[in-house]
Structure formats: structure tokens, C-alpha cells
C-alpha positions in Angstrom: -95.6 -98.2 99.7 -93.5 -95.1 99.8 -91.9 -93.9 96.6 -88.4 -95.3 97.0 -89.9 -98.7 98.1 -92.1 -98.9 94.7 -89.0 -97.9 92.7 -86.9 -100.6 94.4 -89.7 -103.1 93.7 -89.8 -102.3 90.0 -86.0 -102.6 89.8 -86.5 -106.3 91.5 -89.0 -107.2 89.3 -87.4 -105.9 85.9 -84.0 -107.7 86.9 -86.2 -110.8 87.6 -88.0 -110.2 84.2 -84.3 -109.6 82.3 -83.3 -113.0 83.6 -86.1 -115.0 82.8 -86.1 -117.1 79.6 -89.0 -116.7 77.4 -90.6 -120.0 76.2 -94.0 -121.6 76.3 -93.5 -122.9 79.9 -92.8 -119.5 81.2 -94.8 -116.9 79.0 -97.4 -116.9 81.7 -94.9 -115.8 84.3 -93.3 -113.5 82.1 -96.9 -111.9 81.4 -97.5 -111.6 85.2 -94.2 -110.1 85.7 -94.9 -107.4 83.0 -98.2 -106.8 84.6 -96.9 -106.3 88.2 -94.2 -103.9 86.7 -96.9 -101.9 84.8 -99.2 -101.7 87.7 -96.4 -100.4 90.2 -95.3 -97.9 87.5 -98.9 -96.6 87.4 -99.1 -96.7 91.3 -95.8 -94.6 91.4 -96.9 -92.1 88.7 -100.0 -91.4 90.8 -98.2 -90.6 94.0 -95.7 -88.7 92.1 -98.6 -86.6 90.5 -100.2 -86.1 94.1 -96.8 -84.7 95.1 -96.8 -82.1 92.3 -95.6 -84.4 89.6 -97.7 -83.0 87.1 -96.0 -79.6 87.3 -92.5 -80.9 86.7 -92.9 -80.5 82.7 -91.5 -77.6 81.0 -93.8 -74.7 80.5 -94.2 -74.7 76.8 -97.6 -72.9 75.1 -98.8 -74.8 72.0 -98.8 -72.4 68.9 -99.4 -72.7 65.3 -100.8 -75.5 63.3 -99.0 -78.4 64.7 -96.0 -79.0 67.4 -92.9 -81.0 66.6 -90.5 -82.4 69.2 -86.9 -82.8 68.4 -85.8 -85.7 70.6 -82.3 -86.9 71.0 -79.0 -87.5 73.0 -77.2 -84.2 74.1 -75.1 -82.3 71.3 -76.5 -84.5 68.6 -77.3 -81.4 66.7 -81.0 -80.4 67.6 -80.2 -76.9 68.3 -78.2 -76.1 65.2 -81.1 -77.7 63.2 -83.7 -75.5 65.1 -81.7 -72.3 64.5 -81.1 -73.3 60.7 -84.9 -73.8 59.9 -87.0 -71.4 62.2 -86.8 -67.9 63.6 -85.1 -69.1 66.9 -81.5 -69.0 67.8 -81.1 -71.9 70.4 -77.7 -71.5 72.2 -75.4 -74.1 70.6 -72.1 -75.7 71.8 -70.1 -78.9 71.3 -70.6 -80.3 74.9 -73.3 -82.0 76.6 -76.5 -80.1 78.1 -76.0 -77.1 76.1 -80.2 -76.6 76.0 -81.1 -76.9 79.7 -84.6 -75.5 78.8 -87.3 -76.4 75.9 -86.6 -73.9 73.1 -89.5 -73.3 70.6 -89.1 -71.7 67.2 -91.6 -71.1 64.7 -91.2 -72.5 61.0 -93.7 -70.6 58.3 -93.8 -73.3 55.7 -96.3 -74.0 53.0 -98.9 -71.7 54.5 -98.6 -73.5 57.8 -97.3 -72.3 61.1 -95.2 -75.1 62.8 -93.9 -74.8 66.3 -90.7 -76.7 66.7 -89.3 -77.6 70.1 -85.6 -78.0 70.7 -85.8 -80.4 73.7 -82.8 -80.7 76.2 -80.6 -83.8 75.4 -82.3 -87.4 76.7 -79.7 -89.5 78.2 -80.2 -93.3 79.6 -82.7 -93.7 82.3 -84.2 -90.4 81.7 -87.6 -91.8 82.3 -86.2 -92.2 86.1 -85.7 -88.2 85.9 -81.8 -88.1 85.1 -80.9 -85.1 83.2 -84.3 -83.4 83.3 -85.8 -86.8 81.7 -89.2 -86.5 83.1 -89.7 -82.6 82.2 -88.8 -83.6 78.5 -90.8 -86.7 78.2 -93.8 -84.8 79.5 -93.5 -82.5 76.5 -93.0 -85.4 74.2 -96.3 -86.7 75.2 -97.9 -83.4 73.7 -96.1 -83.1 70.4 -98.0 -83.9 67.3 -94.9 -85.4 65.8 -91.7 -86.4 67.3 -88.3 -86.3 65.4 -85.8 -88.7 66.8 -82.5 -86.9 65.9 -79.4 -89.3 66.1 -75.9 -89.1 65.3 -75.0 -90.9 61.9 -71.8 -92.4 63.4 -73.8 -94.5 66.0 -77.6 -94.2 65.0 -78.9 -98.0 66.1 -77.5 -97.3 69.8 -79.0 -93.8 69.9 -82.3 -95.1 68.6 -82.6 -97.9 70.9 -81.8 -95.9 73.9 -84.7 -93.3 73.0 -87.2 -95.7 72.4 -86.3 -97.5 75.5 -86.9 -94.2 77.6 -90.0 -93.1 75.9 -91.4 -96.6 76.1 -90.7 -96.6 79.9 -92.4 -93.2 80.3 -95.7 -94.7 78.6 -95.1 -93.3 75.2 -95.8 -95.6 72.2 -94.5 -94.5 68.7 -96.0 -95.4 65.4 -98.5 -97.9 66.4 -102.4 -98.1 67.5 -103.9 -98.4 70.7 -104.8 -102.0 71.1 -108.7 -102.5 70.1 -109.5 -104.2 73.6 -112.6 -103.4 75.5 -112.7 -103.9 79.5 -116.1 -103.2 81.4 -116.8 -103.6 84.9 -120.0 -105.8 85.7 -122.1 -106.1 88.9 -121.4 -109.9 89.0 -120.3 -112.9 87.0 -116.5 -112.9 87.3 -113.9 -112.2 84.7 -116.1 -113.0 81.3 -114.1 -113.0 77.9 -116.9 -113.4 75.4 -114.5 -112.7 72.4 -110.9 -113.1 72.3 -109.1 -113.0 69.0 -105.8 -113.4 70.2 -106.5 -116.5 72.5 -103.0 -118.1 71.3 -101.0 -115.1 72.9 -103.5 -113.8 75.5 -104.7 -116.7 77.6 -107.8 -116.8 79.9 -105.4 -117.3 82.8 -103.5 -114.2 82.0 -106.3 -112.0 81.5 -108.0 -113.3 84.9 -104.6 -112.8 86.9 -104.1 -109.2 85.5 -107.8 -108.2 85.9 -107.6 -109.5 89.7 -104.4 -107.7 90.1 -106.3 -104.6 89.0 -108.9 -105.3 91.7 -111.5 -106.1 89.0 -113.5 -109.0 90.4 -116.5 -108.9 87.9 -115.5 -107.6 84.1 -116.2 -108.3 80.6 -113.2 -108.4 78.4 -113.4 -108.2 74.5 -110.3 -108.4 72.4 -111.1 -107.6 68.8 -107.5 -107.9 67.4 -105.6 -110.7 66.3 -102.1 -111.8 67.2 -101.8 -109.3 70.2 -98.7 -109.7 72.4 -98.6 -109.8 76.1 -97.2 -106.3 76.0 -100.1 -104.8 74.0 -102.6 -106.4 76.5 -100.9 -105.1 79.6 -100.7 -101.7 77.7 -104.3 -101.6 77.2 -105.0 -102.5 81.0 -102.5 -100.2 82.8 -101.0 -96.7 82.6 -101.7 -93.5 81.2 -100.3 -94.3 77.6 -99.9 -92.0 74.6 -99.6 -93.2 71.2 -97.5 -90.7 69.0 -96.2 -90.5 65.4 -92.5 -90.4 65.0 -89.7 -90.3 62.3 -86.1 -90.8 62.7 -83.6 -87.9 61.3 -79.9 -89.1 60.9 -77.9 -85.7 61.3 -74.2 -85.5 60.3 -74.5 -87.6 57.2 -71.7 -85.2 55.7 -68.9 -87.2 57.5 -69.8 -90.2 55.1 -69.3 -91.3 51.7 -72.3 -92.1 49.7 -71.7 -96.1 50.1 -70.9 -95.8 53.8 -73.9 -93.8 54.4 -76.2 -96.2 52.4 -75.0 -99.0 54.6 -75.8 -97.2 57.6 -79.1 -96.3 56.4 -80.1 -99.7 55.1 -79.1 -101.3 58.7 -81.5 -98.5 60.4 -84.5 -99.5 58.2 -83.8 -103.2 58.6 -83.9 -102.8 62.3 -86.7 -100.1 62.7 -88.9 -100.6 59.7 -91.7 -99.1 61.3 -90.1 -95.6 61.4 -89.6 -93.3 58.5 -86.0 -92.1 57.9 -84.6 -89.2 56.6 -80.7 -87.8 56.4 -79.5 -84.2 57.0 -76.4 -82.2 58.0 -77.8 -79.5 60.2 -74.2 -78.0 60.2 -73.6 -77.9 56.7 -77.3 -77.4 55.8 -77.5 -80.6 53.6 -80.9 -81.5 52.8 -82.6 -78.9 55.3 -85.2 -77.8 52.6 -86.3 -81.4 51.7 -86.4 -82.2 55.5 -88.8 -79.6 56.1 -91.2 -81.0 53.2 -90.8 -84.3 54.5 -91.9 -83.2 58.2 -94.9 -81.3 56.7 -96.0 -84.5 54.7 -95.5 -86.6 57.8 -98.0 -84.4 59.6 -100.9 -85.1 57.3 -101.3 -81.6 56.1 -103.2 -81.1 52.7 -104.2 -78.1 50.4 -107.6 -77.3 49.5 -108.4 -74.4 47.0 -111.6 -72.3 47.4 -113.4 -71.1 44.6 -116.2 -68.4 44.6 -119.1 -68.6 42.4 -118.4 -67.4 38.7 -114.8 -66.8 39.6 -111.7 -68.8 39.1 -110.1 -70.8 42.0 -107.6 -68.8 44.4 -104.5 -70.9 43.7 -102.1 -68.4 45.2 -103.5 -68.9 48.8 -104.8 -72.5 49.6 -106.7 -73.6 52.7 -104.8 -75.7 54.9 -106.4 -79.0 56.4 -105.3 -82.4 57.8 -105.7 -85.3 56.0 -109.2 -86.9 56.8 -110.6 -83.5 57.0 -114.4 -82.9 55.8 -116.3 -80.2 54.1 -117.5 -79.6 57.5 -113.8 -78.4 58.6 -113.7 -76.0 55.6 -116.8 -74.3 56.8 -115.4 -73.9 60.3 -112.1 -72.5 58.8 -113.9 -69.9 56.6 -116.2 -68.2 59.3 -117.8 -69.4 62.6 -121.3 -68.6 60.9 -121.0 -70.6 57.6 -122.1 -74.2 59.2 -125.3 -72.4 59.8 -125.7 -70.9 56.5 -124.3 -74.1 54.6 -126.7 -75.4 51.8 -124.3 -77.7 50.0 -120.9 -77.6 48.2 -119.3 -78.7 44.7 -115.9 -80.4 44.5 -113.5 -81.0 42.0 -110.2 -83.1 42.5 -109.3 -86.5 43.8 -112.1 -87.0 46.2 -114.9 -86.2 43.7 -116.4 -88.9 41.6 -116.6 -86.4 38.6 -116.0 -82.8 38.1 -118.1 -80.4 40.4 -119.7 -83.2 42.3 -122.4 -81.7 44.8 -121.6 -83.1 48.3 -122.6 -82.5 51.9 -120.7 -81.5 55.2 -119.4 -85.1 55.6 -117.6 -85.4 52.3 -113.9 -86.2 52.9 -111.5 -84.2 50.9 -108.2 -85.1 49.5 -105.1 -82.8 48.5 -105.5 -80.3 45.8 -109.3 -80.4 45.8 -111.1 -77.4 44.9 -114.2 -76.4 46.8 -117.2 -74.1 46.0 -119.3 -73.4 48.9 -123.2 -72.6 48.3 -124.8 -70.8 51.3 -128.4 -70.2 52.0 
């Protein structure tokens, strides 16, 4: 099918899906509709890529220790926020589509360099490439953290639109990739030796989806419990990415504390999977605390190095990521340190006792003190 034919077919199926009532009797049909839509979107994406679609993204060179994308509607305050917390002056105006390019700024904070991207405003149906939509969403897929910047006057509507567009673009926020294994086999049909979500993912749905994918013989193992049909389809189709995201409510200065609390409570109740922070970029309210919030959400930790017979260097910590090990410390110190490594001693939260002797696989925690011994 040509591009336009695929788009029309997707629209037809989405309309059929939206008008189908979901119940026990129709859940199988609903699952297949979702699977067909996902397969067509994958086919469309493949055709667009062959036609140069992969070159549609903004040219942004990743710099620093992490990349943060500011995603929101036009004129929500992203450019003002960027200019206030980084070294970059982004063009600002109180009208739509002020930023027509991806504007990077650099924030040096707590011994880390954070690249912050002011992305052009997202509008409804952006995933269909309205208003530079595909370009913006291609950059979002490469960010380490996405900040959904919304106007405090109508946050629920804006969050809903942003999540809808990113979902349509194959981006999943604050969730793990479903633990599903699909392996082609030489014979035997569709075999499901383990299905911990059998109540929601039926054998019939599995066979229909895999046959639709041209998998005649395959082994399917579903490790997780209570997966939804969407989870299963996500695992089968598409080039999906799973990203961490937070919500930033801008323009909080327009409300009394009581009014603001009411709005915050509603957002938290509606989107409990997202951490929330309130600012006013225009009047600089909470910007310093916002930078601390973002830094923490990126999962950075500080580790202090100590040379033998000397005190730890508390003036200049080594910046690591949560889950990093002694191995990562050695890599950061010098490229030859791993070859010379003998053992390390650690004092802090990760140690069972002060100056515990550990190896390369020891996982560190925030504020640990590390002393490396070389051969």
C-alpha cells in the first residue's frame, strides 16, 4: 500500500476502535484492532524511513552528562525557562511557534553539564507531522529525561494531548518494557510454554497477532503478570522507546496557594506515575529548586575520592549515575586504571562497615568515599 492508503486505513481502524465498546465479548476483537493499527504504523514508519524519513529530525549533537528535553505546547514558557537556567537566549514571544528550531542550552549544575533542549511547541496530531511534530518527537526519543511543560491554567488538557502524541509516536513514559520473549522456531506452530498474563492475553490473541506478523512457528514466553493487551502489542510491534518523564507546571504565580493546591492534587490524582514540580519561569519562582529536582531525577550521585594517607577531596566530587560501580569510577579516573586495579576501599552507605575492601563490581551510593589501590 502507498503512504496515503496506509494512513487512511489506520484512520478507519482507529475510528472503528473508538466506537467499539470494550467488554468480555469484544476484548478479543479490540485486541486485534489494536494489533492491526500497530502493524500498519510500523509499515508506514518503514516506508517513510526508506524515503528519507530518518533524516527528518532536528540536527542536535548530544553534549554534556545528560540531555533534557522541554516538551510542551507553543508559548507555554519553555523558551523563558531555558533562558533563565542556561547560557542560551532562546527567542521569546507571546504567540505560537516562536521557537521553530530545537534550541540547546547548557546548564552547569553540581559538577555536571546538562544539555537542555527547548523544543518547538507540540500541537494536536503532531505525530502526523503537524507543526514539525515528527522532528520534535524524533529528538524526544533521544533524551535522557523529558520535562512535560504545561500551563497551570489548564494542565490536564495539555498533559493528555502531549501523552497522546508521544504514545502515537512510539514513546512510552515511566514504564518498563514488557518482559516478553518471542523467538522464531523451525516448526511446531505458536507455542506458549509460559503465560503469566493468561487472563488478559489469551492464546487466541497471541496466535492472531503472531500470524499477522507472519510468525507461523514461534515460542512465546510472557513472564509478567497482569499485562494488558496494549503491553503485549507494544512488545510485538514497532520501534518503541521507554523514557523517563516529569511534569512541570509553569505560571503558578497566577494562582493563590489554595487554587494551586487544588490543581496540583488533580494532576497527581490523574497522572500518579509522573513526578510533578511547579514553577514560574517569568518571575523565577522555584527555578533553583527545579534544577535540583531535575538533577535528582536524572539519577546522579556524588562519590568522593581519597588518596592513600590523605583526606578525601570533598571540594570536587566525582559524578556518577545511580547503579554505577567501582568499575565506572576507574574508567572515569583514567583509561589505564582498570588494568592496574588491585582493590578498593569504601566508606559510606554502600559499605557494610567503614573502609570495606571491595572489587570492581561493588555498587556505590550517594556520598560514598572511595580509595583505589593499584598494582
